[in-house]
C-alpha positions as CSV (number, residue, x, y, z in Angstrom):
1,X,-11.1,49.0,-17.9
2,X,-12.9,51.2,-15.4
3,X,-16.2,50.1,-16.9
4,X,-15.3,46.4,-16.5
5,X,-14.4,46.9,-12.9
6,X,-17.7,48.7,-12.2
7,X,-19.6,45.9,-14.0
8,X,-17.8,43.2,-11.9
9,X,-18.5,45.2,-8.7
10,X,-22.2,45.6,-9.7
11,X,-22.5,41.9,-10.4
12,X,-21.2,40.9,-7.0
13,X,-23.3,43.5,-5.2
14,X,-26.6,42.8,-7.0
15,X,-26.3,39.1,-7.6
16,X,-24.3,38.5,-4.5
17,X,-24.1,34.9,-3.2
18,X,-26.1,33.5,-6.1
19,X,-23.4,34.6,-8.5
20,X,-20.6,33.3,-6.3
21,X,-22.4,30.0,-5.7
22,X,-22.9,29.5,-9.4
23,X,-19.2,29.4,-9.8
24,X,-18.6,26.7,-7.2
25,X,-18.2,23.1,-8.5
26,X,-21.0,20.8,-7.3
27,X,-20.2,18.0,-4.9
28,X,-20.6,14.6,-6.6
29,X,-22.5,12.3,-4.3
30,X,-24.0,8.8,-4.1
31,X,-26.8,8.4,-1.5
32,X,-27.0,4.9,0.0
33,X,-30.2,4.9,2.1
34,X,-32.9,2.7,3.7
35,X,-35.4,5.2,2.3
36,X,-38.5,4.5,4.4
37,X,-41.3,6.9,3.8
38,X,-43.5,8.9,3.3
39,X,-42.2,11.0,6.3
40,X,-39.3,10.7,8.8
41,X,-35.6,11.0,8.8
42,X,-34.9,8.7,5.8
43,X,-37.4,10.3,3.4
44,X,-36.7,13.9,4.5
45,X,-33.0,13.5,4.0
46,X,-33.6,12.2,0.5
47,X,-35.7,15.3,-0.3
48,X,-32.9,17.5,1.0
49,X,-30.3,15.7,-1.2
50,X,-32.6,16.0,-4.3
51,X,-33.2,19.7,-3.6
52,X,-29.7,20.8,-2.8
53,X,-28.2,22.9,-5.6
54,X,-24.7,22.3,-4.2
55,X,-24.9,18.6,-5.0
56,X,-24.5,16.6,-8.1
57,X,-26.5,13.6,-7.0
58,X,-25.3,10.7,-9.2
59,X,-27.8,8.1,-7.9
60,X,-29.7,6.7,-4.9
61,X,-28.9,3.1,-3.9
62,X,-31.4,1.4,-1.6
63,X,-30.9,-1.1,1.2
64,X,-33.0,-2.7,3.9
65,X,-32.9,-1.3,7.4
66,X,-35.8,0.8,8.8
67,X,-37.9,-0.8,6.0
68,X,-37.3,-3.7,3.7
69,X,-35.6,-2.7,0.5
70,X,-38.6,-3.3,-1.7
71,X,-40.8,-0.6,-0.1
72,X,-37.7,1.6,0.5
73,X,-37.1,1.5,-3.3
74,X,-40.7,2.6,-4.0
75,X,-40.3,5.6,-1.7
76,X,-36.9,6.5,-3.2
77,X,-38.5,6.5,-6.7
78,X,-41.4,8.6,-5.4
79,X,-38.9,11.1,-3.9
80,X,-37.4,11.7,-7.3
81,X,-40.9,12.4,-8.7
82,X,-42.0,14.6,-5.8
83,X,-38.9,16.8,-6.3
84,X,-39.0,16.8,-10.1
85,X,-35.6,15.0,-10.1
86,X,-36.4,11.8,-12.1
87,X,-33.0,12.3,-13.8
88,X,-31.5,10.8,-10.6
89,X,-31.4,7.0,-11.0
90,X,-32.5,4.7,-8.2
91,X,-30.8,1.3,-8.0
92,X,-32.0,-1.4,-5.7
93,X,-29.5,-2.9,-3.2
94,X,-29.2,-5.6,-0.6
95,X,-32.3,-7.1,1.0
96,X,-30.6,-9.1,3.8
97,X,-27.6,-8.5,6.0
98,X,-24.3,-10.3,5.2
99,X,-24.6,-12.6,8.2
100,X,-27.1,-11.4,10.8
101,X,-30.7,-12.7,10.5
102,X,-34.0,-12.2,12.2
103,X,-34.0,-15.7,13.6
104,X,-30.5,-15.2,15.1
105,X,-31.6,-11.8,16.5
106,X,-34.7,-13.3,18.2
107,X,-32.6,-16.2,19.6
108,X,-30.0,-13.8,20.9
109,X,-32.7,-11.7,22.7
110,X,-34.2,-14.8,24.3
111,X,-30.7,-15.5,25.7
112,X,-29.6,-12.0,26.6
113,X,-32.7,-9.8,26.6
114,X,-33.8,-7.1,24.2
115,X,-31.6,-4.0,24.3
116,X,-32.9,-2.1,21.3
117,X,-36.5,-1.0,21.1
118,X,-36.6,-0.4,17.3
119,X,-35.6,-3.4,15.2
120,X,-36.3,-1.9,11.8
121,X,-37.2,-4.6,9.3
122,X,-36.7,-7.2,12.0
123,X,-39.6,-5.7,14.1
124,X,-41.9,-8.5,15.2
125,X,-44.8,-6.9,13.2
126,X,-42.7,-5.8,10.2
127,X,-44.4,-6.3,6.8
128,X,-43.4,-9.2,4.5
129,X,-40.1,-8.3,2.8
130,X,-41.8,-8.3,-0.7
131,X,-44.8,-6.2,0.4
132,X,-45.0,-2.7,-1.0
133,X,-47.7,0.1,-0.5
134,X,-48.5,3.2,-2.5
135,X,-47.1,6.6,-1.3
136,X,-49.7,9.4,-0.8
137,X,-49.3,10.4,-4.5
138,X,-49.7,6.8,-5.7
139,X,-47.1,4.4,-7.0
140,X,-44.3,6.2,-8.9
141,X,-44.3,6.0,-12.6
142,X,-40.5,6.4,-13.0
143,X,-38.7,3.1,-13.3
144,X,-35.9,1.5,-11.4
145,X,-32.5,1.5,-13.1
146,X,-31.5,-2.2,-13.8
147,X,-28.5,-3.6,-12.0
148,X,-27.2,-3.9,-8.5
149,X,-26.3,-1.1,-6.1
150,X,-22.8,-2.4,-5.4
151,X,-22.0,-2.5,-9.1
152,X,-23.3,1.1,-9.5
153,X,-21.2,2.3,-6.6
154,X,-18.1,0.7,-8.1
155,X,-18.8,2.0,-11.6
156,X,-19.4,5.6,-10.4
157,X,-16.4,5.8,-8.2
158,X,-14.2,4.5,-11.0
159,X,-15.7,6.9,-13.5
160,X,-15.1,9.9,-11.1
161,X,-11.9,9.1,-9.2
162,X,-11.2,11.4,-6.2
163,X,-14.5,13.2,-6.6
164,X,-17.3,11.2,-5.1
165,X,-18.7,11.6,-1.5
166,X,-20.5,8.5,-0.3
167,X,-23.5,9.4,1.9
168,X,-24.5,6.3,3.9
169,X,-27.6,6.6,6.1
170,X,-28.7,3.0,6.4
171,X,-27.1,-0.3,7.1
172,X,-23.7,-0.5,5.3
173,X,-24.4,-3.7,3.3
174,X,-24.2,-2.2,-0.2
175,X,-20.9,-0.4,0.6
176,X,-19.4,-3.6,2.2
177,X,-20.3,-5.6,-0.9
178,X,-18.8,-2.9,-3.2
179,X,-15.5,-2.7,-1.4
180,X,-15.3,-6.5,-1.1
181,X,-15.9,-6.8,-4.9
182,X,-13.4,-4.1,-5.8
183,X,-11.2,-3.0,-2.9
184,X,-9.4,-0.5,-5.1
185,X,-12.4,1.9,-5.0
186,X,-11.6,2.9,-1.4
187,X,-8.7,5.3,-2.2
188,X,-10.6,6.6,-5.2
189,X,-13.5,7.9,-3.1
190,X,-13.2,11.5,-1.9
191,X,-14.9,10.9,1.5
192,X,-17.5,8.7,3.3
193,X,-20.2,10.2,5.5
194,X,-21.9,7.6,7.7
195,X,-25.0,8.0,9.9
196,X,-24.6,5.2,12.4
197,X,-23.0,3.9,15.5
198,X,-22.7,5.5,18.9
199,X,-20.1,8.0,20.1
200,X,-20.4,6.4,23.6
201,X,-20.4,2.8,22.4
202,X,-23.5,0.6,22.4
203,X,-26.2,-0.4,19.9
204,X,-27.5,1.7,17.0
205,X,-29.8,0.2,14.4
206,X,-27.8,0.9,11.2
207,X,-24.7,-1.0,12.5
208,X,-26.6,-3.4,14.7
209,X,-28.7,-4.6,11.8
210,X,-25.7,-5.6,9.7
211,X,-22.7,-5.7,12.0
212,X,-20.3,-7.4,9.6
213,X,-21.0,-4.9,6.9
214,X,-20.3,-2.0,9.3
215,X,-17.0,-3.6,10.4
216,X,-15.9,-4.1,6.8
217,X,-16.6,-0.5,5.9
218,X,-15.0,1.0,9.0
219,X,-11.8,-1.0,8.6
220,X,-11.2,0.5,5.1
221,X,-8.5,3.2,4.6
222,X,-10.9,5.9,3.3
223,X,-9.4,9.3,2.7
224,X,-11.9,10.9,5.0
225,X,-14.4,9.3,7.4
226,X,-17.1,11.4,9.0
227,X,-19.6,9.9,11.4
228,X,-23.0,11.2,12.5
229,X,-23.6,9.0,15.6
230,X,-26.9,8.4,17.3
231,X,-26.2,11.0,20.0
232,X,-25.6,13.8,17.5
233,X,-29.0,13.1,15.8
234,X,-30.6,13.3,19.3
235,X,-29.8,17.1,19.3
236,X,-32.2,17.9,16.5
237,X,-35.8,16.8,16.3
238,X,-38.6,17.2,13.8
239,X,-41.5,19.0,15.3
240,X,-44.8,20.8,14.6
241,X,-43.0,24.1,14.9
242,X,-40.3,23.2,12.4
243,X,-42.6,21.7,9.8
244,X,-44.9,24.7,10.1
245,X,-41.9,26.8,9.0
246,X,-41.8,24.7,5.8
247,X,-45.5,24.9,5.1
248,X,-45.7,28.6,5.8
249,X,-43.0,29.3,3.2
250,X,-45.4,27.8,0.6
251,X,-42.6,26.3,-1.4
252,X,-42.7,23.3,-3.7
253,X,-42.8,20.7,-0.9
254,X,-45.2,22.6,1.4
255,X,-48.2,20.5,0.3
256,X,-46.3,17.3,0.8
257,X,-45.3,18.3,4.3
258,X,-48.8,19.5,5.1
259,X,-50.3,16.2,3.8
260,X,-48.1,13.8,5.7
261,X,-47.6,15.8,8.9
262,X,-50.8,17.8,9.5
263,X,-53.7,16.5,7.4
264,X,-54.3,13.3,9.4
265,X,-53.2,12.0,12.8
266,X,-50.5,9.3,13.1
267,X,-51.6,5.7,13.3
268,X,-52.0,4.2,16.7
269,X,-48.7,3.4,18.4
270,X,-46.7,5.8,16.1
271,X,-45.5,9.4,16.2
272,X,-44.7,11.9,13.5
273,X,-41.8,13.4,15.4
274,X,-38.3,11.9,15.6
275,X,-34.6,12.6,15.8
276,X,-33.2,14.0,12.5
277,X,-30.2,11.8,12.2
278,X,-30.0,11.5,8.4
279,X,-30.9,15.1,7.8
280,X,-28.0,16.2,10.0
281,X,-25.6,14.2,7.9
282,X,-26.8,15.9,4.7
283,X,-26.6,19.3,6.3
284,X,-23.0,18.6,7.5
285,X,-22.0,17.7,3.9
286,X,-23.5,21.0,2.6
287,X,-22.1,23.1,5.5
288,X,-19.6,21.6,7.8
289,X,-20.0,24.5,10.2
290,X,-23.4,23.1,11.3
291,X,-21.2,20.8,13.5
292,X,-19.8,22.9,16.4
293,X,-17.6,20.2,17.8
294,X,-16.1,16.9,16.4
295,X,-13.8,14.4,18.0
296,X,-11.3,12.0,16.4
297,X,-12.2,8.4,17.3
298,X,-11.4,5.0,16.0
299,X,-14.7,3.1,15.7
300,X,-15.4,-0.6,15.2
301,X,-18.3,-3.0,15.6
302,X,-18.5,-6.1,17.8
303,X,-19.0,-9.1,15.5
304,X,-18.5,-11.8,18.2
305,X,-22.2,-12.9,18.1
306,X,-22.5,-12.6,21.9
307,X,-24.7,-10.3,24.0
308,X,-23.0,-7.2,22.4
309,X,-23.1,-8.3,18.8
310,X,-23.5,-5.2,16.7
311,X,-22.5,-2.7,19.4
312,X,-20.2,0.2,18.5
313,X,-16.7,-0.2,19.9
314,X,-14.9,3.2,20.6
315,X,-11.2,3.8,20.8
316,X,-10.2,7.4,21.6
317,X,-6.6,8.7,21.1
318,X,-5.0,10.0,24.3
319,X,-2.6,13.0,24.5
320,X,-0.5,11.5,27.2
321,X,-0.2,8.7,29.7
322,X,-3.0,9.2,32.4
323,X,-2.0,10.2,35.9
324,X,-2.5,7.5,38.5
325,X,-3.1,7.4,42.2
326,X,0.4,7.3,43.7
327,X,-0.3,4.5,46.2
328,X,-1.2,2.1,43.4
329,X,1.7,2.9,41.1
330,X,4.7,1.3,42.7
331,X,8.0,2.8,43.8
332,X,9.0,4.4,40.5
333,X,7.6,7.1,38.2
334,X,5.4,6.2,35.3
335,X,7.5,4.8,32.4
336,X,6.0,6.6,29.4
337,X,8.1,4.7,26.9
338,X,6.5,1.4,28.0
339,X,3.1,3.0,27.7
340,X,3.5,4.0,24.0
341,X,2.2,0.7,22.6
342,X,-1.0,1.0,24.7
343,X,-1.6,4.5,23.4
344,X,-1.3,3.5,19.7
345,X,-4.6,3.2,17.7
346,X,-5.6,-0.3,16.7
347,X,-3.8,-1.2,13.5
348,X,-6.9,-2.3,11.6
349,X,-8.9,0.9,12.3
350,X,-8.8,4.4,10.9
351,X,-9.4,7.8,12.3
352,X,-12.9,9.1,11.9
353,X,-14.3,12.6,12.6
354,X,-17.2,12.0,14.9
355,X,-19.8,14.7,15.2
356,X,-20.5,15.7,18.8
357,X,-22.2,19.1,19.1
358,X,-24.7,20.6,16.6
359,X,-25.5,24.2,15.9
360,X,-29.3,23.6,16.0
361,X,-30.3,27.0,14.7
362,X,-28.0,26.7,11.7
363,X,-29.2,23.1,11.0
364,X,-32.9,24.2,11.1
365,X,-32.1,27.1,8.7
366,X,-30.5,24.7,6.2
367,X,-33.3,22.2,6.5
368,X,-36.1,24.8,6.0
369,X,-34.2,26.5,3.1
370,X,-33.9,23.2,1.2
371,X,-37.5,22.2,1.9
372,X,-38.9,25.6,1.0
373,X,-37.1,27.1,-2.0
């Protein structure tokens, strides 16, 4: 008995976290992503997901957003080859938004003015939707899994009830289609993590590009909704300093990072460095403590097709009736009972945990670790 106790103690002391980690069940996850590449927030987040030993990545579903779905699918397939994870299937998803269109967007901007500099696949100089181009390593040899993204999402959630985390880092078209086709999958999902929207209200590409899809998804009674808004991603940036930490570690992705970030200058009118929105969402799934502060909010999307079509709408719960300037309030005290209805969350919305403050040092450590080892 004493020998057994000594052996157990030795195992923990010598193997330490690796032994403990090996005993932890992996998080089952589906990644729904507008997987633009070969660098940037979309592609780097895919590499993190494919490299993370804590995750059981069941599949990658692609969608249009930053790039059209055809080239996005090419880069998702290439990501699986680059990481040696061709066991992870890639399933192509929606090419177009549910309702929004480039023609409507251009007409709206002629009427109301342009309020979003980056239009993703709706950029005036965006490639043709069917055009693809080879990643730095050439076109991937691994093949696309047949079928539709929405069907794959439904089938996986039904096969693993209560276990799957949905990671959604592009427009929410595939998720909206899935819940519209089979609404019963909503209570069967463990959680949904969404990169999109604005904690202050306003436009953000993922929700602005397909507003109806975002509204459909946000109005579902998910067990847990976690949002990485635009502003949280603004707290973490890719940089020469950060990428040199990856290349200096000489890990399996060092040559890729060196090739796309350091071996040649960016094309005219572009930059290599950007906010790390999607990478932050991945890191928060792996280690929630990377988020120093979150707030409960009820989020929706304006789908009225007016000047604020696609903007995030924010409702924050209040602890009590606000205090008013006495001269404006009439001769009697505030009647809190009559205020109750105005303090109740909108019936069609559900509480979301919205990430507000990031532990940048911890985030960078997670990112470099996954990209280096």
